[in-house]
C-alpha positions in Angstrom: -31.2 60.6 44.7 -31.4 64.2 43.7 -30.5 65.6 40.3 -29.6 69.2 39.9 -28.3 71.2 37.0 -25.0 72.6 38.3 -23.3 74.7 35.6 -21.4 76.9 38.1 -19.1 74.3 39.5 -15.4 74.7 38.9 -14.6 71.0 38.5 -15.0 69.6 35.0 -14.3 66.0 34.3 -12.6 64.3 31.4 -12.3 60.5 30.7 -9.0 58.9 31.8 -6.6 57.1 29.5 -8.2 53.8 30.7 -11.5 54.8 29.1 -9.7 56.0 25.9 -7.8 52.7 25.6 -10.3 50.1 26.6 -13.7 51.2 25.3 -15.4 51.3 21.9 -16.2 54.7 20.5 -19.9 54.3 21.5 -19.1 53.4 25.1 -16.5 56.3 25.3 -19.2 58.7 24.2 -21.6 57.4 26.9 -18.9 57.9 29.6 -18.2 61.4 28.3 -22.0 62.3 28.4 -22.2 60.9 31.9 -19.4 63.0 33.2 -20.1 66.2 31.3 -23.9 66.6 31.3 -25.3 68.5 34.2 -28.3 66.2 34.1 -26.1 63.4 35.2 -24.0 65.2 37.9 -25.0 65.6 41.6 -24.7 68.6 43.9 -21.0 67.9 44.3 -20.5 67.7 40.5 -19.9 63.9 40.7 -21.5 61.5 38.3 -24.8 60.2 39.7 -25.9 56.6 40.2 -28.1 55.3 37.5 -30.7 52.6 37.2 -29.7 50.1 34.5 -33.2 49.6 33.2 -36.2 51.8 32.5 -36.7 54.7 30.2 -36.9 57.4 32.9 -34.9 60.6 32.5 -32.1 59.5 34.7 -31.7 55.8 33.8 -28.8 54.3 32.0 -30.9 53.5 28.9 -31.9 57.2 28.7 -28.2 58.2 29.0 -27.2 55.9 26.1 -30.1 57.1 23.9 -29.2 60.8 24.5 -25.7 59.9 23.3 -26.7 58.0 20.2 -30.0 56.5 19.2 -28.3 53.7 17.3 -26.5 52.3 20.4 -28.1 49.4 22.3 -28.1 50.2 26.1 -27.6 46.5 27.1 -24.6 46.1 24.8 -23.0 49.3 26.2 -23.7 48.3 29.7 -22.3 44.9 29.2 -19.1 46.4 27.8 -18.7 48.9 30.7 -19.3 46.2 33.3 -17.1 43.6 31.7 -14.2 46.1 31.4 -14.6 47.4 35.0 -15.6 51.0 34.1 -19.0 50.7 35.8 -19.9 48.8 38.9 -23.4 47.5 39.9 -24.3 47.9 43.5 -26.4 45.4 45.5 -29.4 47.8 45.2 -29.1 47.6 41.4 -27.7 51.2 40.8 -24.8 51.7 38.4 -21.8 53.6 39.6 -19.2 55.0 37.2 -15.9 54.0 38.8 -13.6 56.9 39.8 -10.8 55.4 37.6 -12.9 56.3 34.5 -12.7 60.1 35.0 -10.4 62.8 36.3 -10.5 66.5 36.7 -9.9 68.3 33.5 -6.6 70.3 33.4 -7.0 73.9 32.5 -6.0 74.7 29.0 -6.0 71.0 27.9 -8.4 69.7 25.3 -10.4 66.5 25.9 -8.0 63.6 25.4 -10.6 61.0 24.4 -10.0 59.6 21.0 -12.9 60.1 18.7 -13.7 57.8 15.8 -13.2 59.5 12.4 -16.3 61.0 10.9 -15.1 60.4 7.4 -14.9 57.0 5.6 -11.2 57.2 5.2 -9.5 53.8 5.3 -7.3 53.5 8.4 -3.6 53.7 7.9 -1.4 51.0 9.1 0.6 52.2 12.1 3.9 50.9 13.3 4.5 50.1 16.9 6.5 52.7 18.7 9.4 50.2 19.2 9.7 49.2 15.6 13.1 50.1 14.2 13.9 51.4 10.7 
């Protein structure tokens, strides 16, 4: 496995609606870091395979800690595996499934929902099919 910083590549990734819908805010941020940080992209600008354990620079635990020190790597990994966003190979490496990211469309902002940064109480929303 080789890791290379590759800022000159034309393809930029964004999380798919699947990620935006299924994952917690912390897990979404981890996926965003995995697909946007040049440290976690290979020569073809694809997300690299990561080892699930260990504190080396290119392990999953390191990725999670770079995203947020308050997140527990085993909890995030469990969520990603359980929801089918990450797959674990026989050799132990973690693969971010292709259904989790897509090429960013030019001129579009990142579509991932971010959790609010203020402590505002959430408003009750109506379903789109409610009448009246």
